[in-house]
gemmi code that builds the backbone of each chain (N, CA, C; Angstrom):
import gemmi

chains = {
    "A": [
        ("MET", (0.989, -1.273, 0.108), (0.041, 0.166, 0.208), (0.759, 1.603, -0.050)),
        ("ILE", (0.558, 2.381, -0.611), (0.878, 3.416, -0.603), (0.314, 4.807, -0.543)),
        ("LYS", (1.015, 5.732, 0.747), (0.266, 6.667, 0.919), (0.976, 7.510, 0.437)),
        ("LEU", (0.516, 9.359, 0.061), (1.458, 10.102, -0.431), (1.259, 10.967, 0.006)),
        ("TYR", (2.217, 11.871, 0.319), (1.968, 13.533, 0.737), (2.952, 13.996, 0.121)),
        ("ASN", (1.945, 15.452, 0.019), (2.457, 16.399, -1.410), (3.225, 17.527, -0.912)),
        ("ASP", (4.234, 18.076, -0.933), (5.115, 19.574, -0.325), (5.425, 20.007, -1.686)),
        ("GLY", (5.095, 20.522, -2.074), (5.324, 21.406, -3.694), (5.382, 20.425, -4.627)),
        ("ARG", (6.746, 19.813, -4.761), (7.419, 19.352, -6.063), (8.364, 18.208, -5.117)),
        ("ARG", (8.221, 18.321, -4.183), (8.489, 17.183, -3.302), (7.837, 16.310, -3.112)),
        ("ILE", (7.392, 15.108, -2.953), (6.243, 13.568, -3.020), (6.691, 12.713, -1.714)),
        ("THR", (6.030, 12.382, -0.750), (6.756, 11.510, -0.325), (5.988, 10.208, -0.115)),
        ("ALA", (6.472, 9.343, -0.473), (5.037, 8.340, -0.986), (5.620, 6.700, 0.350)),
        ("ALA", (4.569, 6.545, 1.096), (4.696, 5.861, 2.392), (4.385, 4.764, 1.767)),
        ("LEU", (5.131, 3.844, 1.933), (5.323, 2.045, 1.529), (4.769, 1.920, 2.788)),
        ("SER", (3.863, 0.718, 2.445), (3.730, 0.035, 4.055), (3.144, -2.115, 3.878)),
        ("GLY", (3.314, -2.549, 4.122), (3.783, -4.198, 3.747), (4.760, -4.631, 3.445)),
        ("ASP", (4.975, -5.860, 3.170), (6.138, -6.279, 2.454), (6.950, -5.944, 1.248)),
        ("ILE", (7.249, -5.927, 0.581), (8.106, -5.107, -1.025), (8.748, -6.829, -1.161)),
        ("ASP", (8.249, -7.516, -1.761), (8.656, -8.674, -2.092), (8.488, -9.259, -4.289)),
        ("HIS", (8.454, -9.557, -4.762), (8.283, -9.532, -6.007), (7.028, -9.127, -6.045)),
        ("HIS", (5.928, -10.440, -5.459), (4.312, -10.227, -5.636), (3.742, -8.883, -5.396)),
        ("ALA", (4.159, -8.301, -4.566), (4.047, -6.469, -3.853), (4.548, -5.535, -5.060)),
        ("ALA", (6.200, -5.600, -5.225), (6.592, -4.844, -5.983), (5.982, -4.531, -7.972)),
        ("ARG", (5.523, -5.461, -8.585), (4.706, -5.091, -9.466), (3.485, -3.948, -9.001)),
        ("ARG", (2.960, -4.390, -8.214), (1.670, -3.125, -8.098), (2.623, -1.552, -7.278)),
        ("MET", (3.375, -1.869, -6.892), (3.949, -0.757, -6.372), (4.815, -0.214, -7.226)),
        ("ARG", (5.446, -0.642, -8.179), (5.807, 0.195, -9.463), (5.253, 0.625, -10.381)),
        ("ALA", (3.797, 0.326, -10.697), (3.027, 0.601, -11.557), (2.395, 1.634, -10.912)),
        ("GLU", (2.155, 1.650, -9.601), (2.017, 2.733, -8.196), (2.394, 4.412, -8.872)),
        ("LEU", (3.813, 4.195, -8.353), (4.865, 5.019, -8.679), (5.066, 5.464, -9.279)),
        ("ASP", (4.803, 4.393, -10.403), (5.482, 5.600, -12.253), (4.014, 6.313, -12.344)),
        ("ASP", (3.385, 6.097, -11.748), (2.261, 6.964, -12.328), (2.019, 8.375, -11.596)),
        ("VAL", (2.585, 8.348, -10.289), (2.553, 9.313, -9.136), (4.046, 10.116, -10.564)),
        ("ILE", (4.901, 9.310, -10.244), (5.912, 10.131, -11.142), (5.856, 10.641, -12.201)),
        ("ALA", (4.949, 10.072, -13.611), (4.517, 10.675, -14.532), (3.704, 11.961, -14.409)),
        ("ARG", (3.129, 11.798, -13.125), (1.404, 12.332, -13.565), (2.477, 13.950, -12.643)),
        ("SER", (3.228, 13.767, -11.566), (3.581, 15.403, -10.701), (5.015, 15.293, -11.240)),
        ("ARG", (5.552, 14.643, -11.549), (6.997, 14.983, -12.172), (8.028, 15.774, -10.415)),
        ("PRO", (8.119, 15.381, -9.597), (8.598, 15.203, -8.206), (10.088, 15.878, -8.462)),
        ("GLU", (10.020, 17.224, -8.055), (12.026, 17.597, -7.703), (12.683, 15.854, -6.983)),
        ("MET", (11.676, 15.821, -5.923), (12.607, 14.888, -5.236), (11.326, 13.841, -4.451)),
        ("LEU", (11.300, 12.417, -4.983), (10.466, 11.689, -4.643), (11.422, 10.502, -3.314)),
        ("ILE", (10.759, 11.007, -1.867), (11.017, 10.495, -1.252), (10.419, 9.425, -0.624)),
        ("LEU", (10.956, 7.754, -0.523), (10.083, 6.501, -0.200), (10.825, 6.521, 1.469)),
        ("ASP", (9.642, 6.751, 2.043), (9.272, 6.608, 3.379), (8.922, 5.178, 4.076)),
        ("LEU", (10.450, 4.090, 4.115), (10.191, 2.429, 4.729), (9.608, 1.765, 6.333)),
        ("GLU", (9.449, 3.388, 6.469), (8.822, 3.215, 7.964), (7.889, 1.741, 8.875)),
        ("ASN", (6.951, 1.710, 7.952), (6.529, 0.539, 7.432), (6.064, -0.495, 6.688)),
        ("VAL", (7.752, -0.342, 6.598), (7.903, -1.997, 5.463), (8.722, -2.614, 6.467)),
        ("GLY", (8.275, -3.711, 6.214), (8.453, -5.019, 7.418), (9.587, -5.689, 7.058)),
        ("PHE", (9.628, -5.972, 5.869), (10.552, -6.858, 4.815), (10.730, -6.661, 3.794)),
        ("MET", (11.391, -6.832, 2.835), (12.051, -6.246, 1.965), (13.594, -7.117, 1.400)),
        ("ASP", (12.718, -7.522, -0.181), (13.807, -8.446, -0.388), (14.587, -8.179, -1.339)),
        ("SER", (15.397, -8.488, -3.111), (15.868, -7.646, -3.782), (15.411, -7.499, -4.740)),
        ("SER", (13.877, -7.766, -4.278), (12.705, -6.832, -5.395), (12.537, -5.944, -5.270)),
        ("GLY", (13.028, -5.330, -3.402), (12.698, -4.214, -3.488), (13.863, -3.242, -4.346)),
        ("ILE", (14.791, -3.933, -4.396), (16.058, -3.292, -4.724), (15.438, -3.223, -6.430)),
        ("GLY", (15.555, -3.567, -7.255), (14.607, -3.569, -8.535), (13.930, -2.192, -8.921)),
        ("LEU", (12.409, -2.334, -7.578), (11.909, -1.974, -7.873), (12.464, -0.073, -7.404)),
        ("ILE", (13.047, 0.223, -6.329), (13.566, 1.971, -6.103), (14.701, 1.679, -7.187)),
        ("LEU", (15.752, 0.990, -7.596), (16.345, 1.056, -9.114), (15.806, 2.071, -10.237)),
        ("GLY", (14.317, 0.943, -10.531), (13.944, 1.599, -11.143), (13.508, 3.334, -11.311)),
        ("ARG", (12.840, 3.452, -9.966), (12.229, 4.491, -10.048), (13.019, 5.600, -9.612)),
        ("LEU", (14.406, 5.526, -9.075), (15.571, 6.206, -9.290), (16.109, 6.230, -10.631)),
        ("LYS", (15.772, 5.817, -11.927), (16.121, 5.862, -13.176), (14.978, 6.632, -13.663)),
        ("ALA", (13.759, 6.529, -13.623), (12.103, 7.074, -13.818), (12.244, 8.322, -13.325)),
        ("VAL", (12.596, 8.534, -11.837), (12.414, 10.207, -11.460), (13.328, 11.140, -12.192)),
        ("ARG", (14.561, 10.453, -12.537), (16.158, 11.048, -12.735), (15.774, 11.731, -13.914)),
        ("GLN", (14.730, 10.794, -15.188), (14.567, 10.920, -16.360), (13.430, 12.250, -16.719)),
        ("CYS", (12.730, 12.171, -15.203), (11.912, 13.728, -15.416), (12.948, 15.080, -14.955)),
        ("GLY", (14.196, 14.572, -14.450), (14.864, 15.683, -13.837), (14.775, 15.897, -11.998)),
        ("GLY", (14.437, 14.433, -11.518), (14.309, 15.173, -10.464), (15.036, 13.815, -9.709)),
        ("ASP", (15.147, 13.306, -8.108), (16.205, 12.966, -7.368), (15.056, 12.087, -6.526)),
        ("LEU", (15.830, 10.917, -6.437), (15.139, 10.439, -4.832), (15.870, 9.801, -3.719)),
        ("MET", (15.169, 9.854, -2.503), (15.740, 9.430, -1.423), (14.625, 8.274, -0.886)),
        ("LEU", (15.589, 7.778, -0.002), (14.678, 6.833, 1.178), (15.034, 7.326, 2.501)),
        ("LYS", (13.949, 7.442, 2.869), (13.846, 7.704, 4.551), (13.563, 6.589, 5.645)),
        ("ASN", (13.541, 6.644, 6.862), (13.288, 6.106, 7.762), (13.479, 4.228, 7.400)),
        ("VAL", (14.771, 3.970, 7.332), (14.788, 2.669, 6.546), (15.294, 1.729, 7.919)),
        ("GLN", (14.626, 0.077, 7.978), (14.578, -0.216, 9.132), (15.983, -0.896, 8.991)),
        ("PRO", (15.987, -1.618, 10.012), (17.941, -2.188, 9.503), (17.995, -3.548, 9.273)),
        ("ASN", (16.544, -4.119, 9.458), (17.165, -5.633, 8.208), (16.782, -5.027, 6.889)),
        ("ILE", (16.719, -4.251, 6.419), (15.987, -3.836, 5.376), (17.560, -3.122, 4.849)),
        ("ALA", (18.154, -2.337, 5.585), (18.856, -1.918, 5.835), (20.285, -2.800, 4.709)),
        ("ALA", (20.414, -4.036, 5.660), (21.497, -4.728, 4.944), (21.205, -5.602, 3.738)),
        ("VAL", (19.950, -5.028, 3.499), (19.600, -5.492, 1.996), (20.373, -4.392, 0.987)),
        ("ILE", (19.803, -3.318, 1.898), (20.348, -1.975, 0.652), (22.208, -2.384, 0.456)),
        ("ARG", (22.432, -2.270, 1.854), (23.861, -2.735, 1.960), (24.662, -3.372, 0.683)),
        ("LEU", (24.135, -4.306, 1.128), (24.585, -5.513, -0.697), (24.516, -5.011, -1.640)),
        ("SER", (23.814, -4.035, -1.930), (23.578, -4.041, -3.567), (24.453, -2.767, -3.906)),
        ("GLY", (24.682, -2.102, -2.562), (25.155, -0.792, -3.363), (24.445, 0.429, -3.440)),
        ("LEU", (23.302, 0.036, -3.822), (22.607, 1.216, -3.752), (22.344, 2.296, -3.123)),
        ("SER", (22.650, 2.644, -2.077), (23.205, 3.559, -1.207), (23.902, 4.620, -2.103)),
        ("THR", (24.807, 4.350, -2.942), (26.103, 4.946, -3.390), (25.020, 5.961, -4.366)),
        ("LEU", (23.969, 5.626, -4.728), (23.492, 6.040, -6.036), (22.790, 6.450, -5.873)),
        ("LEU", (22.240, 7.077, -4.404), (21.076, 8.110, -4.133), (21.505, 9.545, -3.487)),
        ("ALA", (20.598, 9.884, -3.347), (20.737, 11.956, -3.342), (21.333, 11.894, -1.972)),
        ("GLU", (20.509, 11.304, -0.726), (21.840, 11.623, 0.477), (22.019, 9.817, 0.842)),
        ("GLY", (22.327, 8.995, 0.392), (22.692, 7.761, 0.439), (21.774, 6.715, 1.539)),
        ("VAL", (22.010, 6.338, 2.433), (21.018, 5.829, 3.395), (21.583, 5.571, 4.954)),
        ("LYS", (21.082, 6.328, 5.315), (21.305, 5.818, 6.887), (20.424, 4.796, 7.879)),
        ("ALA", (21.067, 4.303, 8.741), (20.413, 3.638, 9.218), (21.553, 2.307, 10.235)),
    ],
    "B": [
        ("MET", (31.204, -36.546, 13.249), (30.118, -37.288, 13.329), (28.954, -37.076, 12.883)),
        ("LYS", (28.396, -37.865, 12.752), (26.801, -37.834, 12.229), (25.621, -36.899, 12.539)),
        ("ARG", (24.953, -36.296, 12.106), (24.316, -35.133, 12.860), (22.742, -35.898, 13.032)),
        ("GLU", (21.846, -35.598, 13.495), (20.355, -36.321, 12.970), (19.785, -35.593, 13.172)),
        ("ILE", (18.435, -35.485, 12.603), (17.107, -33.972, 12.018), (16.458, -34.613, 13.580)),
        ("LEU", (15.990, -33.170, 13.675), (15.525, -33.641, 15.186), (13.789, -32.733, 14.816)),
        ("ASN", (14.006, -31.958, 13.761), (12.633, -32.114, 12.764), (12.835, -31.936, 11.145)),
        ("GLU", (11.449, -31.760, 11.011), (11.299, -32.228, 9.560), (10.376, -31.656, 8.531)),
        ("THR", (10.122, -30.696, 8.122), (8.684, -30.397, 6.730), (8.810, -30.232, 5.911)),
        ("VAL", (8.050, -30.330, 5.172), (7.726, -30.222, 3.379), (7.195, -29.990, 2.808)),
        ("ILE", (6.691, -28.778, 2.691), (5.608, -27.998, 2.110), (5.643, -27.454, 0.372)),
        ("ARG", (4.415, -28.287, -0.212), (4.598, -27.901, -1.410), (3.250, -27.041, -1.817)),
        ("PHE", (3.843, -26.069, -2.845), (2.678, -24.982, -3.531), (3.117, -24.510, -4.729)),
        ("PRO", (1.837, -24.393, -5.395), (2.114, -23.843, -6.783), (3.092, -22.659, -7.086)),
        ("SER", (3.827, -21.849, -8.129), (4.589, -21.491, -8.395), (3.954, -19.419, -8.693)),
        ("LEU", (3.104, -19.036, -7.061), (2.198, -18.113, -7.346), (3.202, -17.149, -6.969)),
        ("SER", (2.886, -16.327, -7.507), (3.784, -14.623, -6.196), (3.254, -14.374, -5.229)),
        ("ALA", (2.414, -15.028, -5.004), (1.507, -14.908, -2.942), (1.743, -15.696, -2.569)),
        ("ASN", (2.920, -16.657, -2.551), (2.996, -17.969, -1.736), (4.835, -17.549, -1.343)),
        ("GLU", (5.361, -16.703, -2.263), (6.720, -16.379, -1.804), (6.357, -15.413, 0.110)),
        ("GLY", (5.025, -15.334, 0.487), (5.197, -14.509, 1.372), (4.879, -15.824, 2.315)),
        ("PHE", (4.021, -16.557, 1.984), (3.948, -17.818, 2.817), (4.298, -18.492, 2.509)),
        ("ALA", (5.871, -18.677, 2.045), (7.122, -19.289, 2.302), (8.069, -19.120, 3.136)),
        ("ARG", (8.066, -17.209, 3.044), (8.836, -17.008, 4.165), (8.480, -17.382, 5.494)),
        ("SER", (7.119, -17.259, 5.572), (6.516, -16.794, 6.742), (6.519, -18.309, 7.862)),
        ("ALA", (6.407, -19.230, 6.827), (6.818, -20.683, 6.772), (7.594, -21.418, 7.598)),
        ("ALA", (8.886, -20.691, 6.433), (10.130, -21.036, 7.240), (10.870, -20.323, 8.569)),
        ("ALA", (10.529, -18.988, 8.581), (10.242, -18.284, 9.755), (9.973, -19.230, 10.903)),
        ("SER", (8.382, -19.406, 10.822), (7.972, -19.927, 11.905), (8.821, -21.585, 12.475)),
        ("PHE", (9.165, -22.172, 11.412), (9.557, -23.776, 11.573), (11.055, -23.248, 12.609)),
        ("ALA", (11.657, -21.885, 12.197), (13.293, -22.107, 12.258), (12.857, -21.208, 13.990)),
        ("SER", (12.069, -20.680, 14.050), (11.771, -20.096, 15.567), (11.523, -21.006, 17.348)),
        ("GLN", (11.668, -22.361, 16.147), (12.131, -23.291, 17.371), (13.328, -23.161, 17.484)),
        ("SER", (14.363, -23.197, 16.996), (15.621, -23.194, 17.408), (16.124, -21.553, 18.254)),
        ("ASP", (14.859, -20.824, 18.585), (15.284, -19.715, 19.765), (16.345, -18.766, 18.579)),
        ("PRO", (16.082, -18.302, 17.528), (17.026, -17.799, 16.608), (16.609, -16.191, 17.539)),
        ("THR", (17.671, -15.198, 16.641), (17.674, -13.724, 17.124), (16.940, -13.022, 15.992)),
        ("VAL", (16.152, -12.121, 16.251), (15.558, -11.340, 15.390), (16.463, -11.050, 13.812)),
        ("GLN", (17.238, -10.524, 14.208), (18.725, -10.482, 12.825), (18.191, -12.146, 12.164)),
        ("GLU", (18.566, -12.842, 13.032), (18.911, -14.457, 12.082), (17.628, -14.653, 11.399)),
        ("ILE", (16.173, -14.646, 11.826), (14.647, -14.707, 11.563), (14.655, -13.879, 10.174)),
        ("SER", (14.934, -12.392, 10.301), (15.263, -11.740, 9.457), (15.905, -12.120, 7.879)),
        ("GLU", (17.288, -13.096, 8.485), (18.368, -13.179, 7.152), (17.380, -14.618, 6.715)),
        ("ILE", (17.264, -15.200, 7.714), (16.308, -16.796, 6.811), (15.342, -16.097, 6.123)),
        ("LYS", (14.441, -15.358, 6.396), (12.855, -14.977, 5.306), (13.397, -14.458, 4.104)),
        ("THR", (14.679, -13.260, 3.980), (15.429, -12.897, 2.854), (15.828, -13.643, 1.836)),
        ("ALA", (16.241, -15.047, 2.489), (17.250, -15.891, 1.710), (16.033, -17.039, 0.869)),
        ("VAL", (15.048, -17.050, 2.279), (13.864, -18.192, 1.382), (13.379, -16.949, 0.013)),
        ("SER", (12.796, -16.532, 0.832), (12.011, -15.285, -0.305), (12.939, -14.486, -1.389)),
        ("GLU", (14.199, -14.972, -1.333), (15.090, -14.995, -2.910), (15.056, -16.486, -3.622)),
        ("ALA", (14.838, -17.174, -2.719), (14.935, -18.832, -3.364), (13.397, -18.969, -4.118)),
        ("VAL", (12.347, -19.098, -3.293), (11.378, -19.310, -4.041), (10.575, -18.220, -5.212)),
        ("THR", (11.541, -16.797, -5.101), (10.938, -15.817, -5.937), (11.688, -16.688, -7.567)),
        ("ASN", (12.926, -17.227, -7.029), (13.575, -17.025, -8.392), (13.138, -18.342, -9.293)),
        ("ALA", (12.765, -19.445, -8.384), (11.661, -20.907, -8.756), (10.630, -20.128, -9.139)),
        ("ILE", (10.080, -19.413, -9.187), (8.781, -18.508, -9.538), (8.969, -17.953, -11.043)),
        ("VAL", (9.619, -16.675, -10.474), (9.704, -15.953, -11.756), (11.284, -16.380, -12.891)),
        ("HIS", (11.925, -17.332, -12.691), (13.043, -18.543, -13.677), (12.490, -19.044, -14.151)),
        ("GLY", (12.445, -20.491, -12.817), (12.367, -22.031, -13.114), (11.064, -22.360, -13.799)),
        ("TYR", (9.703, -21.567, -13.135), (8.363, -21.613, -14.185), (8.232, -20.384, -14.484)),
        ("ARG", (8.956, -20.268, -15.861), (8.980, -18.681, -16.455), (7.469, -18.802, -17.215)),
        ("ASP", (7.245, -19.720, -17.935), (5.756, -19.960, -18.842), (4.739, -20.542, -18.181)),
        ("ALA", (4.931, -21.161, -16.810), (3.876, -21.885, -16.687), (3.982, -21.933, -15.289)),
        ("VAL", (2.441, -22.558, -14.330), (2.551, -22.878, -13.118), (3.298, -24.111, -12.838)),
        ("GLY", (4.083, -24.281, -12.044), (4.531, -25.475, -11.563), (4.661, -25.399, -10.057)),
        ("THR", (4.820, -27.079, -9.220), (5.212, -26.696, -8.058), (6.346, -26.616, -7.726)),
        ("VAL", (6.607, -25.961, -6.344), (7.604, -25.551, -5.720), (7.729, -26.806, -4.292)),
        ("GLU", (8.688, -26.799, -4.207), (8.825, -27.695, -2.507), (9.726, -27.320, -1.751)),
        ("LEU", (9.478, -26.834, -0.863), (10.308, -26.200, 0.772), (10.612, -27.435, 1.935)),
        ("ILE", (11.663, -27.776, 1.778), (12.194, -28.785, 2.978), (12.584, -27.857, 3.787)),
        ("LEU", (12.479, -28.150, 5.551), (13.367, -26.963, 6.121), (13.446, -28.617, 7.300)),
        ("ARG", (14.614, -28.151, 7.385), (14.869, -29.419, 8.700), (15.936, -28.233, 10.182)),
        ("ARG", (15.989, -28.805, 11.061), (15.866, -28.561, 12.376), (17.313, -29.766, 12.554)),
        ("TYR", (18.833, -29.568, 12.404), (19.786, -30.585, 12.997), (20.517, -30.628, 14.485)),
        ("SER", (20.171, -31.589, 14.815), (20.959, -31.689, 16.125), (21.813, -29.991, 16.793)),
        ("GLU", (22.769, -30.538, 15.778), (24.129, -29.841, 15.905), (23.709, -28.292, 15.781)),
        ("GLY", (22.520, -28.038, 15.974), (22.057, -26.231, 15.906), (21.939, -26.117, 14.224)),
        ("THR", (22.223, -26.579, 13.317), (21.626, -26.230, 11.361), (20.790, -26.126, 11.795)),
        ("LEU", (19.877, -25.417, 10.672), (19.009, -24.682, 9.824), (19.206, -25.138, 8.738)),
        ("TYR", (18.184, -26.410, 7.792), (18.644, -26.724, 6.571), (17.221, -26.067, 5.779)),
        ("ILE", (17.551, -25.532, 4.591), (16.354, -25.401, 3.628), (16.466, -25.664, 2.502)),
        ("ALA", (15.479, -26.240, 1.885), (16.053, -26.591, 0.469), (14.981, -25.787, -0.609)),
        ("VAL", (14.946, -25.360, -1.973), (13.846, -24.878, -2.286), (14.239, -25.910, -4.167)),
        ("LYS", (13.301, -26.524, -4.274), (13.352, -27.109, -5.516), (12.374, -26.613, -6.354)),
        ("ASP", (12.284, -26.991, -7.652), (11.726, -27.045, -8.617), (11.644, -27.590, -10.092)),
        ("LYS", (10.749, -28.188, -10.646), (11.393, -28.714, -11.549), (11.239, -28.171, -13.055)),
        ("GLY", (11.098, -26.813, -12.892), (11.234, -25.908, -13.937), (12.345, -26.200, -14.985)),
        ("ARG", (12.735, -24.752, -15.719), (13.770, -25.041, -16.989), (15.113, -24.902, -16.778)),
        ("GLY", (15.505, -24.872, -15.409), (16.458, -25.164, -14.811), (17.857, -24.191, -15.338)),
        ("ILE", (18.810, -23.767, -14.923), (20.112, -23.103, -15.026), (21.099, -23.240, -15.914)),
        ("ASP", (20.734, -22.611, -17.467), (22.167, -23.368, -17.932), (23.520, -23.005, -18.022)),
        ("ASP", (24.017, -21.762, -17.285), (25.153, -21.514, -16.678), (25.417, -21.195, -15.467)),
        ("ILE", (25.217, -21.835, -14.525), (25.266, -21.905, -12.847), (26.227, -20.590, -12.254)),
        ("VAL", (27.495, -20.779, -12.813), (28.041, -19.701, -12.300), (27.669, -18.118, -12.442)),
        ("GLN", (27.612, -18.249, -13.985), (27.331, -16.897, -14.702), (25.341, -16.157, -14.003)),
        ("ALA", (24.812, -17.572, -13.262), (23.638, -16.854, -12.652), (23.415, -16.152, -11.442)),
        ("MET", (24.731, -16.933, -10.789), (25.463, -16.471, -9.571), (26.165, -15.696, -9.567)),
        ("THR", (26.511, -14.988, -10.345), (27.368, -13.574, -10.794), (26.656, -12.072, -9.710)),
        ("PRO", (26.668, -11.684, -9.356), (26.004, -10.349, -8.520), (25.913, -9.559, -9.622)),
        ("LEU", (24.783, -9.419, -9.757), (24.031, -8.166, -11.023), (23.726, -8.848, -11.960)),
        ("PHE", (24.105, -10.274, -12.332), (23.521, -11.181, -13.467), (22.325, -11.100, -13.677)),
        ("THR", (21.522, -10.979, -14.552), (20.163, -11.126, -14.782), (19.190, -11.400, -15.814)),
        ("THR", (18.383, -12.390, -16.042), (17.957, -12.481, -17.230), (16.421, -12.096, -17.198)),
        ("ALA", (16.177, -10.929, -16.679), (15.177, -10.410, -16.699), (15.314, -8.989, -16.322)),
        ("ALA", (16.083, -8.551, -17.008), (16.297, -7.020, -16.784), (14.827, -5.747, -16.991)),
        ("ASP", (14.034, -6.456, -17.626), (12.986, -5.454, -17.964), (12.053, -5.810, -17.070)),
        ("GLU", (11.637, -6.816, -16.352), (11.145, -6.774, -14.552), (11.726, -6.443, -13.708)),
        ("GLU", (13.017, -5.685, -13.930), (13.572, -5.485, -12.827), (14.106, -6.239, -11.836)),
        ("ARG", (14.361, -7.153, -12.488), (15.427, -8.135, -11.651), (16.841, -7.779, -11.297)),
        ("SER", (16.761, -7.767, -10.421), (17.975, -7.041, -9.947), (19.434, -7.638, -9.468)),
        ("GLY", (19.425, -8.935, -10.190), (20.580, -9.621, -9.764), (21.294, -9.745, -8.758)),
        ("LEU", (20.721, -9.937, -8.042), (20.896, -10.309, -6.242), (21.011, -11.426, -5.558)),
        ("GLY", (19.685, -12.048, -5.656), (18.985, -12.838, -5.148), (20.627, -14.210, -4.761)),
        ("PHE", (21.280, -14.505, -5.289), (22.155, -15.673, -5.098), (22.646, -15.006, -4.231)),
        ("SER", (23.356, -13.531, -4.434), (24.211, -12.738, -3.654), (23.869, -12.787, -2.207)),
        ("VAL", (22.151, -12.559, -1.760), (21.794, -12.229, -0.366), (21.395, -13.024, -0.035)),
        ("MET", (20.990, -14.950, -0.826), (21.554, -16.120, 0.149), (22.907, -16.629, 0.090)),
        ("GLU", (23.773, -16.138, -0.461), (25.058, -16.599, -0.335), (26.294, -15.734, 1.524)),
        ("SER", (25.139, -14.578, 1.259), (25.677, -13.521, 2.261), (24.896, -13.991, 3.855)),
        ("PHE", (23.129, -14.211, 3.722), (22.671, -14.218, 4.592), (22.881, -15.463, 4.975)),
        ("MET", (23.268, -16.311, 4.539), (23.286, -17.608, 5.213), (24.426, -18.470, 4.870)),
        ("ASP", (24.997, -19.413, 5.439), (26.151, -19.584, 5.976), (26.883, -20.411, 4.764)),
        ("LYS", (25.857, -21.698, 4.194), (26.499, -22.499, 3.461), (24.992, -22.394, 1.553)),
        ("LEU", (25.485, -22.048, 0.976), (24.836, -22.397, -0.098), (25.396, -23.310, -1.416)),
        ("ARG", (24.452, -24.045, -1.939), (24.313, -24.803, -3.294), (23.612, -25.039, -3.800)),
        ("VAL", (24.099, -24.844, -4.748), (22.671, -24.835, -6.364), (23.002, -25.670, -7.026)),
        ("ARG", (21.971, -26.699, -7.550), (22.016, -27.878, -8.768), (21.295, -27.922, -9.520)),
        ("SER", (21.332, -27.447, -10.792), (20.375, -27.603, -12.133), (20.735, -27.898, -13.389)),
        ("ALA", (19.872, -28.463, -13.692), (20.056, -29.242, -14.991), (18.573, -28.835, -16.292)),
        ("ALA", (19.441, -28.043, -17.137), (18.295, -27.495, -18.267), (17.272, -28.490, -18.595)),
        ("GLY", (16.024, -27.799, -18.394), (14.887, -28.483, -19.012), (14.470, -29.780, -17.692)),
        ("ARG", (15.255, -30.076, -16.465), (14.678, -30.615, -15.247), (14.605, -29.936, -13.723)),
        ("GLY", (15.340, -28.574, -14.379), (15.068, -28.206, -12.633), (16.069, -27.543, -11.576)),
        ("THR", (15.489, -26.579, -10.740), (16.743, -26.383, -9.696), (16.348, -26.634, -8.165)),
        ("THR", (17.866, -27.464, -7.422), (17.388, -27.373, -6.290), (18.369, -26.529, -5.418)),
        ("VAL", (17.889, -25.757, -4.704), (18.991, -24.731, -3.821), (18.583, -24.987, -2.532)),
        ("ILE", (20.364, -25.082, -1.973), (20.460, -25.781, -0.898), (20.941, -25.127, 0.298)),
        ("MET", (20.030, -24.357, 1.578), (20.705, -23.396, 1.922), (21.126, -24.090, 3.456)),
        ("GLU", (22.192, -23.855, 4.170), (22.120, -23.948, 5.975), (22.324, -22.655, 6.069)),
        ("LYS", (21.407, -22.466, 7.882), (22.349, -21.819, 8.492), (22.681, -22.543, 9.869)),
        ("LYS", (23.616, -22.237, 10.896), (24.255, -22.103, 11.771), (23.412, -21.295, 13.058)),
        ("LEU", (22.598, -21.958, 13.852), (21.665, -21.029, 15.050), (22.172, -21.756, 16.075)),
        ("ASN", (23.432, -21.984, 16.446), (23.880, -23.127, 17.704), (23.867, -23.226, 19.032)),
        ("ARG", (23.848, -21.383, 18.838), (24.607, -20.929, 20.133), (23.190, -20.936, 21.398)),
        ("ARG", (21.757, -20.705, 21.167), (21.000, -20.894, 21.869), (20.251, -22.345, 22.154)),
        ("VAL", (20.534, -23.868, 21.231), (20.088, -24.534, 21.260), (20.108, -25.260, 21.911)),
        ("LYS", (18.962, -25.968, 23.004), (19.262, -26.822, 23.715), (19.352, -28.384, 23.741)),
    ],
}
model = gemmi.Model(1)
for chain_id, residues in chains.items():
    chain = gemmi.Chain(chain_id)
    for i, (resn, *xyz) in enumerate(residues, 1):
        res = gemmi.Residue()
        res.name, res.seqid = resn, gemmi.SeqId(i, " ")
        for name, pos in zip(("N", "CA", "C"), xyz):
            atom = gemmi.Atom()
            atom.name, atom.element = name, gemmi.Element(name[0])
            atom.pos, atom.b_iso = gemmi.Position(*pos), 0.0
            res.add_atom(atom)
        chain.add_residue(res)
    model.add_chain(chain)
structure = gemmi.Structure()
structure.add_model(model)
structure.setup_entities()
């Protein structure tokens, strides 16, 4: 599930539930819709309520990073939980993001 | 020293993506008998999710088939996990296990599944034959607190 908070051209998408291959497909469609419609300057993915994420989530984040940069914006992660930080660390994704990943 | 199986379960399910969550929860629930840490449970769930997703996305790419999840607790405190499919198999295992290699980039597969399994588990073995299927065997030591 995704809740959106709009602060000008900074959009926060609060994701919740597990991010796996099953869930990522729908999240991908929803987020791409937001990016295409709003062309955010910064898309902030808030992972506070994400209890689980595997490498499907890495694919999801990388794909949205590309999409948002094609529109001239950037992407940040917020409230990354420790178990998810471990997967992100392994992927090297942190180095590609606007503000890295603190966890 | 021969190790004994303390407990074992075999779960079979169709290769539907909704079963990814079921499989990792079942593995976590089984593993909880060994009194693992929160971090260990998280690592087990992630590794199982990767292996089962591979079976669903790659093993049974064009069809629905049966995935088998075998879980065992061994006497010396090891958790054994096998994920088997009878799908298309892997042509080149070394290439498949290379970080970031993927045959499904258009579906945003990151190519990190085996890297995650390798990093979160203590042992990883992959057996595969083209057209006959793939078996992923993983083991993790949870021996510190087992009675």
